[in-house]
N, C-alpha and C positions, 0 to 999 in steps of 0.2 A: 504493500500500499504505499503510495506517495501523497504527501500533503500538497494539494494543488490550490492555488487561488485563481479564480476565473473572473475576469472584469468584462462586462458587456454581454447581456443575455438577450439579444434580439432574436430575429427569426432564425439566424444561424447559431449564434452563440449559446442560446438556450438548450437546443437539442445536443449541441457538442458537450456542454457541461453535463447533461444528464447521462450521456454515454460514459463519461469518465466516472460518474458515480456507479454506473452498472458494472463497470470494470473493476470495481473495488477500491477506488481511490477516495481519499477524504477531500472533498471539494467544498471550499469556502467561496462564496460568490457575492458579487456586488454589482448593482445596476441602479440607474436613476428611476426606473419604473417599478413601483411596488408590486404590481401584478406579475412581473417577470421573477421577482424574488420569491414570491409566494409559490409560483409554479415549481421552482428549483427546490424550495424547502419541502414541498409535497413529494418530491421524487428523491429525497435523501440528501440534498445539498444543505450546507450550513451558511445561513445569511449573516453578512456583516453590514455595518451601517456606514461603511466608507471604503473606498479602495485601499487606503493606508491600513485600516483594520483588517481587511481580507488577507493582506500578504504577511501578517504576522506569523512566523513559524512556517511559511510556505517554502517548499523546496523547488517548486515550479510555479511561475506566474504565466498565465495565458490571457491575452487580451483579444477582443473582437469588437472593434469600434468603427464608427462610420467613416472618418477621414482623418488625414495626416494631422490636422490641427488638434484633434482629440488625443491621438497617440502622443504627440509632442507634450500636450498638457499633462498627460498621465505620467510619463516617464522623465521629462527633461526640465520642467519648470522647477523653481526653488524648492517646492515641497513634493516634487515628483518621486515616483517610486524608486528610481535608481540611487536616490539619496538614503533610502531606508533599507534596501535589501543587502543581505551580507554577501561577501564574496563566495563564489560557487553556485549562487542561485542560478537557475535556468529561466530565462525570459523567452517566451514564444509569442510574437504578435501575428496574429492571423487575420488582421484587418487587411483591406486592399486599399493602399495608399501610395503616394508619391515616393519615388525612389530615394529622393533627398532626405526625407524624414526618416525612412527605414535605415539609411546609412548613418545618419546623425544619432539616432538611438543606438545602433550597433557600436559606433565609436565610443560614445559615452559609457556604454556598458562595458566595453573591454577596458577602459581606463579604471573602472571600479572593480575589475575582476569578476564580472558577471557575464555568464554565457548568454548570448542573444541570437535568435534566429527570426528572420522574417519568414512567415509560413502562410501566405495567402492560400485560399482554397478554391476548388472547383468541384461542382456537383449539386449545388442548389440546396434548398430547404429539404427536399426529399433525401438527398444524400447525407445531409447533417442528421436527419432523423434515423436513417438506416445504419449510420456509421460507416458509409462507403465513400466519403469524400477523398478527393485527390488533394494532397498537401504539396505545394511548390516551395521548396525551402531554400533560403539564402543564409549563410553563415559558415563558420569554420567547420572542418571536418569533424572536429571534436564536439562541437556544439550540436551538429547534425546527429551524430551517434547518440548524444544524450537525449535529444528531443524525440528521436524516432520511437522508442517504446511508448512514450505518451501519445504521440500523434497516431500510432496504430490502434489505440482505443477508440479513435474518432474517425479514422479513414482507412481506406483500402490500398491506395497508391501513394507512396511517399517518395518524392523525387528531391534530389540535391542538385539545385541549379548552379551554385557558386557561392561566392562571398555574400556578405550582408548586402541586401538590396537586389540580389539576383532573383529571388523569389517573386519580387514585384515586377521586374522586367519580364520574366517569363509569363507571368499571369497576364500582363498587358498584352503581350504578343498574342496569346492564345485567345483572349477575349476579343481583340481586334479582328482576328481571323474569323472567330465565331460570328461576329456581327456581319462580316462580308458574306459569309456562307449562307446566313439566314436571309439577308436581304437579296442575294442573288437567287436563292431557291424560291423565295416568295415571288420574285419578279418572273422567273421562268414558269412557275405554275400558274400565275395569273395570265401570262401570254397564252398558255395552252388553254385555259378556261375561256379566255376572250375569243378563241378560235374553235370553240366547240368541243374541246376534249374534256373528258372526265378527270378530275384531278387525281383521283386514286389510280386510275389506269396509267396516267402519265407518271405518277410517283413511282409506280411499280416498274415502269419502263426505265426511268432514269436511275433508280437504285441498282438496277442490274446493268447499267451502262456507265460510260466514262464520266457522267455527271454525278455519280454516287458521292454522297457525303453525309456527315452525321445528322444534319438536320432532316434529311430524307429517311434515314434509317430509324431514328430515335424520336424526332421531335418535329413531325411535319406540321407546318404552319397553317394548313387549310382545315377548317372545322369539319369533323366528321370523317376524315380520311384515316386517322389513326386514333384509337381509343386511349383513354388515360393520359392525354397530353392536355396542356393548357388550351391549345386551340380548340379542343373538343369540349372545354368547360368555360366557354365565354372568355378565354384567355386569362382566367384567374389561376393564381399560384405560380410557381416556377420563378423566373428571373425577370424582375420588373424593368420596364423601359428605362425608368429613371437610373437604375443601377447600371444598366448598359451605358447610358450617357455619361455617367460618372467614370466608368472604366475607359470609355473611348477618349474622354478628356484627359485622363492620366496618360494613355498611350500617345496621344497627339503631343501632349506637353513633353514627353520623353523624346518623341521623334524630333520635335523642333530644337530641343536642347542639344540633341546629338547630331543635328543636321542630316536626319534620315529622310528619304523619300517615301512618303506613304500616300500616294494619290487614291488608291482604293480605300484605305482607312479613313481619309478625309471625306470622301464621298459617302461612305457608310455612316460616318459621324454626322454628316449634314442630313441624311435621310431619318436617322433615329431621333436626331434633335427636332426636326420638323414634326415627326410623329409625336413625340412628347408634348410639343407645344399645342397640339391639337387636343390636349386633355387625356392622353393615353398613357401618362407616366407610370401609373400603378398597374397597367396591364402587363402580362408577360411579353417579353421582347419578340416572341414569334407573331404578335399582333401587327408587326410591321407589314404582314400580308394585307391588313385593312388599308394601309396607306396606299398601296397599288390599287386596291378596289375603289377607293374614293377619289383618287387623283389620276 
């Protein structure tokens, strides 16, 4: 059993923390939302009244927060956790944030003798609940080895991408490509529908042809084509358009900082931004299909 502090119990963090409890760890939690704390307490978590109180006696600290500014406030400010944690503590930040913040936290942690990895996730809420997430980890080899047993209680695929910040870069690349695949798949399917094809027949053809991709196989964006997908549930659940727009913003920021050419990423970002501005921000990102229907 490991003493773990978990900070941030949103749609992803809550199920992740519950899986740690199920794995037999002692998990102390903190979140600003009382209902989230109550849910963890009902599932065997120990509730703390602050992040600082949650990390007392913790061997591992895990955070799952909305943005880089929240991660910086938690760890780097004058009363941040890196000022409190003893040497040898392992810090795992699973937030999806900008590379610079991840690297800054990693550098400050190293100065304090604290192991740090950035470990953003892929797999969505369903993966968090099922314990089948993919973790994309940045940090030293030693920190990665220390984190892996803990991450395996929450995920199925654990990758070491490189040094601190590398996990964020790999996540950005993956989600930018995912957005391009989804937008392109929706576009092709709507073209077929506009010309009289059945979207399921066209999907079956493409999934066995050179256009085959994950969105066709697992996450078809056309309602009714594939059961148990957000598209067949009024685009509820899954990965929200607002979150895709956040990730695309991070990817374009990294591209511009590194002078990388990402013309398809920029076009995809423009499409998803327009879709979100039409009031679809809380729908699953596969709802980009509606953008082609309406426009």
